[in-house]
C-alpha positions in Angstrom: -81.8 71.8 8.9 -79.2 70.1 6.8 -80.5 67.3 4.7 -77.3 65.4 4.5 -76.5 62.4 2.3 -79.0 59.6 2.1 -78.5 56.5 4.3 -76.6 53.7 2.7 -78.9 51.2 1.2 -78.7 47.6 2.2 -80.5 45.1 -0.1 -81.0 42.9 3.0 -82.9 45.5 4.9 -84.9 46.6 1.9 -85.9 43.1 0.8 -86.5 41.8 4.3 -88.8 44.8 4.8 -90.5 44.0 1.5 -91.1 40.4 2.5 -92.3 41.5 5.9 -94.9 44.1 4.8 -96.3 41.6 2.2 -96.3 38.8 4.9 -98.1 41.0 7.4 -101.1 41.1 5.1 -101.3 37.3 5.2 -101.7 37.7 9.0 -104.0 40.7 8.9 -106.4 39.7 6.2 -108.7 37.9 8.7 -108.7 41.0 10.9 -109.7 43.2 8.0 -112.6 41.0 6.9 -114.0 39.1 9.9 -114.9 39.7 13.6 -111.8 40.1 15.8 -111.8 36.6 17.4 -111.9 34.9 14.1 -108.2 35.5 14.1 -107.8 33.4 17.2 -110.2 30.6 16.3 -111.9 29.5 13.1 -114.7 28.1 15.3 -115.7 31.6 16.4 -116.1 32.8 12.7 -114.9 31.6 9.4 -115.8 27.9 9.6 -114.0 24.7 10.6 -114.5 22.7 7.4 -111.3 21.0 6.2 -110.1 23.8 3.8 -110.7 26.4 6.5 -108.9 24.4 9.1 -105.9 23.8 6.9 -105.7 27.5 6.1 -105.9 28.4 9.8 -103.3 25.8 10.7 -100.8 27.0 8.0 -101.3 30.6 9.2 -100.9 29.7 12.8 -97.7 27.7 12.3 -96.0 29.7 9.5 -97.3 33.3 9.5 -99.0 34.6 12.7 -96.6 36.7 14.7 -93.6 35.9 12.5 -94.1 38.7 9.9 -94.9 41.3 12.6 -91.9 40.0 14.5 -89.7 40.4 11.4 -91.1 43.9 10.8 -90.3 44.8 14.4 -86.7 43.5 14.2 -86.2 45.5 11.0 -87.6 48.6 12.7 -85.0 48.3 15.4 -82.2 47.8 12.8 -83.5 50.8 10.8 -83.6 52.9 13.9 -79.9 52.3 14.5 -79.2 53.2 10.8 -81.0 56.6 11.2 -79.2 57.4 14.5 -75.8 56.6 12.9 -76.7 58.8 9.9 -77.6 61.7 12.1 -74.4 61.4 14.1 -72.4 61.2 10.8 -74.1 64.3 9.5 -73.4 66.3 12.7 -77.1 66.3 13.7 -78.6 65.8 17.1 -79.6 62.1 17.0 -82.1 62.5 19.8 -83.8 65.4 18.0 -84.0 63.4 14.7 -85.2 60.3 16.3 -87.9 61.7 18.6 -89.2 63.9 15.8 -89.6 60.8 13.6 -91.3 58.9 16.5 -93.7 61.8 17.2 -94.9 61.9 13.6 -95.0 58.1 13.4 -97.3 58.1 16.5 -99.6 60.7 14.8 -99.7 58.6 11.7 -100.5 55.6 13.9 -103.4 57.3 15.7 -104.8 58.5 12.4 -104.5 54.9 11.0 -106.2 53.5 14.1 -109.2 55.8 14.2 -109.7 56.6 10.5 -108.9 53.2 9.0 -108.2 50.1 11.0 -108.0 49.1 14.6 -105.0 46.8 14.0 -102.5 49.6 13.8 -98.9 48.9 14.9 -97.4 52.3 14.1 -98.3 54.0 17.4 -96.9 50.9 19.2 -93.6 51.1 17.3 -93.4 54.9 17.9 -93.9 54.5 21.6 -91.5 51.5 22.0 -89.0 53.2 19.7 -88.8 56.1 22.2 -87.8 53.6 24.9 -85.4 51.7 22.6 -83.5 54.9 21.8 -82.0 54.9 25.3 -80.5 51.4 24.7 -78.7 52.4 21.5 -75.2 52.4 23.1 -75.4 48.9 24.4 -73.2 46.3 22.6 -74.9 43.7 20.5 -74.4 41.0 23.2 -75.8 43.3 25.9 -78.8 44.1 23.8 -79.4 40.4 23.0 -79.1 39.3 26.6 -81.4 42.0 28.0 -83.9 41.4 25.2 -84.1 37.7 25.9 -84.6 38.4 29.6 -87.5 40.9 29.0 -89.0 38.5 26.4 -88.8 35.5 28.9 -90.4 37.5 31.6 -93.2 38.6 29.3 -93.7 35.0 28.1 -93.9 33.7 31.7 -96.2 36.4 32.7 -98.7 35.8 29.9 -98.4 32.0 30.3 -99.4 32.3 34.0 -102.1 34.9 33.2 -103.9 32.9 30.5 -103.0 29.6 32.1 -105.0 30.6 35.1 -108.1 30.6 33.0 -107.5 27.0 32.2 -107.0 26.3 35.9 -110.3 28.1 36.7 -112.0 25.9 34.1 -110.5 22.7 35.6 -111.6 23.7 39.1 -115.1 24.5 37.8 -115.3 21.0 36.3 -114.5 19.2 39.5 -117.3 17.4 41.4 -118.8 19.7 44.0 -117.6 22.9 42.3 -119.5 25.9 43.5 -122.1 27.6 41.3 -120.1 30.8 41.5 -117.0 29.1 40.1 -119.0 27.6 37.3 -120.6 30.9 36.5 -117.2 32.7 36.5 -115.8 30.3 34.0 -118.9 30.6 31.8 -118.4 34.4 31.8 -114.8 34.1 30.9 -115.6 31.8 28.0 -118.4 34.1 26.8 -115.9 37.0 26.8 -113.8 35.2 24.2 -116.3 33.0 22.4 -118.4 35.8 20.8 -122.1 35.1 20.8 -124.2 35.1 17.6 -125.7 38.5 18.6 -122.2 40.0 19.1 -121.0 38.7 15.8 -124.1 40.0 14.0 -123.6 43.4 15.6 -120.0 43.5 14.6 -120.7 42.6 11.0 -123.5 45.2 10.9 -121.2 47.9 12.2 -118.4 47.2 9.7 -120.9 47.0 6.8 -122.2 50.5 7.8 -120.6 53.8 6.8 -117.4 55.5 7.8 -119.0 57.7 10.5 -120.6 54.9 12.5 -117.3 52.9 12.5 -115.4 56.0 13.6 -117.8 56.9 16.3 -117.8 53.4 17.7 -114.0 53.6 18.1 -114.3 56.9 19.9 -117.0 55.6 22.2 -115.8 52.1 22.8 -112.1 52.0 22.0 -110.8 55.5 22.7 -107.7 54.2 24.5 -107.2 51.2 22.1 -103.7 52.3 21.0 -102.6 52.5 24.6 -104.1 49.1 25.5 -102.3 47.6 22.5 -99.0 49.2 23.7 -99.5 47.9 27.3 -100.2 44.4 26.0 -97.4 44.2 23.4 -94.6 46.1 25.2 -93.0 42.9 26.6 -92.8 41.4 23.1 -92.2 44.4 20.9 -89.4 46.0 23.0 -87.2 42.9 23.0 -87.8 42.2 19.3 -86.8 45.8 18.6 -83.7 45.3 20.7 -82.9 42.1 18.9 -83.1 44.1 15.6 -80.6 46.6 17.0 -78.3 43.8 18.1 -78.5 42.1 14.7 -77.7 45.4 13.0 -74.6 45.9 15.2 -73.3 42.4 14.7 -73.8 42.5 11.0 -76.4 39.8 10.7 -79.2 41.9 9.3 -76.9 43.7 6.8 -75.6 40.5 5.2 -72.2 40.4 6.8 -72.3 36.8 8.0 -71.3 33.8 5.9 -73.8 31.9 3.8 -73.2 28.8 5.9 -74.1 30.7 9.1 -77.3 32.0 7.6 -78.2 28.5 6.4 -77.4 26.9 9.7 -79.2 29.4 11.9 -82.2 29.7 9.5 -82.9 26.0 9.1 -82.4 25.1 12.8 -84.5 27.9 14.3 -87.3 27.6 11.8 -87.4 23.8 12.2 -87.6 23.9 16.0 -90.4 26.5 15.9 -92.3 24.7 13.2 -92.3 21.4 15.1 -93.5 23.0 18.3 -96.3 25.0 16.7 -97.4 22.1 14.5 -97.8 20.0 17.6 -99.8 22.8 19.3 -102.0 23.2 16.1 -102.8 19.5 16.0 -103.7 19.6 19.7 -106.1 22.5 19.1 -107.8 20.8 16.2 -108.2 17.6 18.3 -109.8 19.7 21.1 -112.4 21.0 18.6 -110.9 24.5 19.0 -111.8 24.8 22.7 -111.8 28.6 23.2 -109.6 28.8 26.3 -107.0 26.6 24.7 -107.1 28.7 21.6 -106.6 31.9 23.6 -103.6 30.4 25.4 -102.1 29.1 22.1 -102.5 32.5 20.4 -101.5 34.8 23.2 -98.9 32.8 25.3 -97.7 29.4 24.1 -96.6 30.7 20.7 -94.1 33.3 22.0 -90.9 31.2 22.0 -91.5 29.5 18.6 -92.4 32.8 17.0 -89.2 34.3 18.2 -87.2 31.4 16.9 -88.9 31.4 13.5 -88.7 35.2 13.1 -84.9 35.1 13.3 -84.9 31.9 11.3 -86.9 33.5 8.6 -84.6 36.5 8.5 -81.6 34.2 8.0 -83.3 32.1 5.3 -84.5 35.1 3.4 -81.0 36.7 3.5 -79.7 33.4 2.1 -82.4 33.6 -0.6 -81.3 37.2 -1.4 -77.7 36.0 -2.0 -79.0 33.3 -4.4 -81.2 35.8 -6.4 -79.3 39.0 -5.9 -79.8 41.2 -8.9 -82.8 39.3 -10.2 -85.7 41.4 -11.3 -88.2 39.9 -8.9 -85.8 40.4 -5.9 -85.4 44.0 -6.9 -89.1 44.4 -6.9 -89.4 43.0 -3.4 -86.7 45.4 -2.3 -88.6 48.3 -3.8 -91.7 47.2 -1.8 -89.5 47.4 1.3 -88.2 50.8 0.4 -91.8 52.0 0.3 -93.0 49.8 3.2 -94.7 52.7 5.0 -96.7 53.6 2.0 -97.5 49.9 1.2 -98.5 49.2 4.8 -100.9 52.2 5.1 -102.0 51.7 1.4 -102.9 48.1 2.2 -105.1 49.2 5.1 -106.9 51.8 2.8 -107.4 49.2 0.1 -108.6 46.4 2.4 -111.0 48.6 4.5 -112.4 49.9 1.2 -113.0 46.3 0.0 -114.5 45.0 3.3 -116.1 48.0 5.1 -119.4 49.5 4.4 -118.1 52.8 3.1 -116.5 50.8 0.3 -117.6 47.5 -1.2 -119.0 46.1 2.1 -117.7 42.6 1.9 -117.0 42.3 5.6 -118.1 38.9 7.0 -119.1 37.6 3.7 -115.9 36.1 2.2 -114.7 32.6 3.3 -111.3 32.2 5.0 -109.8 30.4 2.0 -111.0 32.9 -0.5 -109.6 35.8 1.4 -106.1 34.9 0.2 -107.1 35.8 -3.3 -107.3 39.4 -2.1 -103.8 39.0 -0.5 -102.4 37.9 -3.9 -104.0 40.9 -5.6 -102.5 43.3 -3.0 -99.1 41.7 -3.4 -99.3 42.2 -7.2 -100.1 45.9 -6.7 -97.2 46.4 -4.3 -94.8 44.7 -6.7 -96.1 46.5 -9.7 -96.1 50.1 -8.5 -93.1 50.3 -6.0 -90.2 49.8 -8.4 -91.4 52.1 -11.2 -92.1 54.8 -8.6 -88.7 54.5 -7.0 -87.0 54.7 -10.4 -88.3 58.3 -10.6 -88.5 59.4 -7.0 -86.2 59.1 -3.9 -89.0 57.9 -1.5 -92.4 56.4 -1.5 -95.2 59.0 -1.1 -95.7 58.6 2.6 -92.0 58.0 3.3 -91.5 61.5 1.8 -94.3 63.0 3.8 -93.0 61.4 7.1 -89.5 62.6 6.4 -90.5 66.1 5.5 -92.7 66.5 8.6 -90.1 65.0 10.9 -87.4 67.4 9.5 -89.8 70.4 9.2 -88.6 70.9 5.7 -89.7 69.6 2.3 -87.3 66.9 1.2 -86.1 66.5 -2.4 -88.4 64.0 -4.1 -87.4 63.6 -7.7 -84.2 61.9 -8.6 -81.9 64.2 -10.5 
């Protein structure tokens, strides 16, 4: 198979990917270190003291979903870049694309079962297979269809989770049946983990590698497919938006500085105002669990979409201001090795928090967790650029590319 020339490098794509992979850790750190529902509500685990509440609120408003959304948009844009390169080199774009997605799915399954249940690689591989068939649509067609799918998904989840609030309202009315009250209690219990369930979760993750692995096999064997089903209506349109933003030149820096500034400030401001209002309402409710579930799984969709695109615009403007600066080049290097940094972060964090490593799971406060984030960021920024001065790809980027092409790729720079 012909190797062909490397894809053109866009600072915007590389640096945005660097910001995204670093930002994803801000979102995932709670999932690495605490029971799952702590991500949804600090009242479930992690504490509601003022510092913990402030950290939760800042994460909910400015981080949760936005960095994953940015990563998803960039995946769609990069997918178009790979397809165009294959066509330019006279290769079969379908063969190149689906080979890459097959190996990405394998990496994702390994990541899920061997390291961390929060994997997104399998999800991206599966959705990427669908998105391929939309590659010939124009930017406007992609954007319109993406917004339609996204809106339908948002409405569906709003109705689904909103029905739980309606059930709770009905059960609170005078004369409500015992069955209605019991059903609501069961729903709340399914989200608001009991002390026994939290204790068991902490004990599991503080145990060894084999017990954690066997628990996934026994209790979460189809977890990657469940995640795919749940996230399809959000991930596919975000990927399509990334394809559209690549085609119209947004994601590769071809718009004017004023356009990036205007879109970035407006979209980010609108999303921030809405999510801040929701966050204050949740705090006022004392983190009522069904409100928290709705706010985390449904109400945040529109604002996250606005802020994801707004962040991309603002960050591209930042790149123009600091283009060529040493720290921006380091962020871009992190993005060029995003696959290695993403999986490397999972390895590092599970080693720190799981029992087969340092066993700190469940024992570090929500505020203190971000010291580990800063440490991981420092590692990403320190190793990525020196490595890429000597080598063409990050270690796992090289492995993925070699497996997908069934040929060892040149690694050292000549």
